C-alpha positions in Angstrom: -42.4 90.8 -50.1 -43.5 94.5 -49.7 -46.0 95.4 -47.0 -47.8 98.6 -46.1 -50.5 99.8 -43.8 -53.9 101.2 -44.9 -56.0 103.3 -42.6 -59.3 101.7 -41.8 -61.0 103.6 -39.0 -60.4 105.8 -36.0 -62.5 106.1 -32.8 -62.5 107.8 -29.4 -61.9 105.9 -26.2 -61.4 106.6 -22.6 -58.6 105.1 -20.5 -58.9 103.8 -17.0 -56.7 106.8 -16.1 -59.5 109.1 -17.0 -57.8 110.5 -20.2 -59.4 110.6 -23.6 -57.5 108.9 -26.4 -58.0 108.4 -30.2 -57.4 104.9 -31.6 -56.4 104.4 -35.2 -57.0 101.0 -37.0 -54.8 99.9 -39.9 -55.0 97.0 -42.2 -51.8 95.2 -43.3 -51.5 95.0 -47.1 -49.1 92.9 -49.1 -47.9 93.8 -52.6 -48.6 91.2 -55.4 -47.0 91.8 -58.7 -49.4 90.9 -61.5 -47.2 91.8 -64.4 -44.1 93.9 -64.9 -44.9 97.5 -64.0 -48.3 96.6 -62.4 -48.7 96.1 -58.7 -51.7 95.1 -56.7 -52.1 95.3 -52.9 -54.0 92.5 -51.0 -55.1 92.5 -47.4 -53.1 90.0 -45.2 -55.9 89.6 -42.6 -54.0 91.4 -39.9 -55.3 94.6 -38.3 -53.1 96.9 -36.2 -54.3 99.4 -33.6 -52.3 102.4 -32.4 -53.0 105.6 -30.6 -52.9 108.7 -32.7 -49.6 109.5 -30.9 -48.1 106.2 -32.3 -48.2 103.9 -29.2 -49.3 100.3 -30.0 -52.7 99.2 -28.7 -53.2 95.5 -27.9 -56.6 93.9 -28.4 -57.5 90.7 -26.5 -59.7 88.0 -28.0 -62.6 89.3 -25.9 -62.2 92.8 -27.4 -60.5 94.4 -24.4 -58.0 97.1 -25.4 -54.8 98.1 -23.6 -52.0 100.5 -24.4 -49.0 98.2 -24.8 -46.4 100.5 -23.2 -48.4 101.7 -20.2 -51.0 99.0 -19.6 -53.8 101.7 -19.6 -57.1 99.9 -20.3 -59.3 101.5 -23.0 -63.1 101.6 -23.4 -65.2 103.1 -26.2 -65.9 106.7 -25.1 -69.7 106.4 -25.1 -69.5 103.3 -22.9 -67.1 105.0 -20.5 -69.4 107.9 -20.2 -72.4 105.7 -19.5 -70.4 103.9 -16.7 -69.3 107.3 -15.3 -72.9 108.6 -15.4 -74.6 105.5 -14.1 -76.8 106.5 -11.2 -76.6 110.2 -11.9 -79.6 112.1 -13.1 -78.9 114.2 -16.2 -80.5 117.5 -17.2 -82.3 115.5 -20.0 -83.7 113.0 -17.4 -85.0 115.9 -15.3 -86.6 117.6 -18.3 -88.2 114.4 -19.5 -90.0 114.0 -16.1 -91.6 117.5 -16.3 
């Protein structure tokens, strides 16, 4: 049984170490021979996540992401920015008041 990965998506995240990372999502495909000389690839239902540098990313059932080798927890970049900026007034906020 032949398998291959097909790129699905990529997105920016921020680790609890303060670093920015890019996560790549891949779908596992399995080859199905329809007739001699004709092949067809079907999704297996498995999705794999890796950093763009190749390290595996584990995803928990609640959606939490962690770099398998280092244990660094990952959050979507915009959510991490919102958490980092909570309680801080931005230039946009100041401009909106005036």
